[in-house]
C-alpha positions, 0 to 999 in steps of 0.5 A: 483526466490527465495522465498520472505519472509515477511520482504522482501515482497515488490519489488526491484527497482532502486533508484533515486530522485523524483521531486514533481510535485504537491502542495496542501496546504489545501485540501486533494486530493482524488483518485478513484480506480475502479475494477470489485469488486467495487470502492474505494475512498482514500484521500492522506495526505498532510503531506506526500507530496512526496508520495502524489505528486508522486501518483497523477502524476502517476494517472494523467498519467494513469500509473496505468490503467490496472495494477493488484492487483497482491498480495493479502493476506486475513487479511493482505493487497492487493498490486498493482501498478507494471507496469509490471503487465499490460497485464502480462501472468498468469505465470509471476512473478510480484512485481519487477517492478517500474518506475525507481526511489524510493521515500524518506521515509515519515514515520510519527507516526500519520499515521499507518496501520489501516484498509484502510490505503494506504501504500507504498511498499518497499524492506527490511531494509537489502537492503534499510536501508533508507526505501525508498518507491517504485516509484509506488507500494502500498498496502491497509491494510485489516488487522484484529482486534487486542487484548490487548495481541497482542498489548502488545506483540508488545509494548514489542518489542519496538512498541509505540501505543497511546490509540487512536491507540489501540482502532482503532486496537481493534475495526476496525483492521489493521496490527500494526507490519508494523508501523514505517516500511513503509510510510502510505500516505493515507486512504480509505474513501469509498469502505470498502467492496471492500478490503474484496472482493479482499482479498477473491479471490482465489490465486495461486503462490505468492498470485496472484489472479487466475483471474486478478484484474485490476484497473483504478485510477483517481484523483477526482478533 
């Protein structure tokens, strides 16, 4: 398999239509991701209903249980949700699996790739100009602190940041060059140290942890 570069870092999946399965008008639903490195609690945005409902559906079906965080990069993100990672052998090449459909993009400017952001994986623009999301794969941002120079360089390339976003990126960190490219549909509310622990594990080929990082995902009612 050819090497996958940054602009095509996420998996190739079949396209299809998704019928939202759940509707929550007011309360932001919560999910809990449990690993050997601790537990993360994440709220899902109601403003991205198709991604919210899809993630809740998969979690309630147990689709994520036993899958891996199969690609982790320090100062960047931890990625999981590939169904083919469940029970995968150490030499298996992961990151191409999905449920057989993609989710229409719900890219909103108020949701950005700050530390702890939950974002949907996808293929690159050449194959996927509509920026549809993977039906199951996601990543959680670790990122790193940004400087004024870093952010100014991105602004010169057309990125737009509010003063609040700039402060968040400088104080807490993130991956601002992904903004506007992927659908951010939730954010971490507990378990910040878990991201750092997972991102720091030893990796092998394709940034896969040498020791499997398995997850279970449940909806917190």
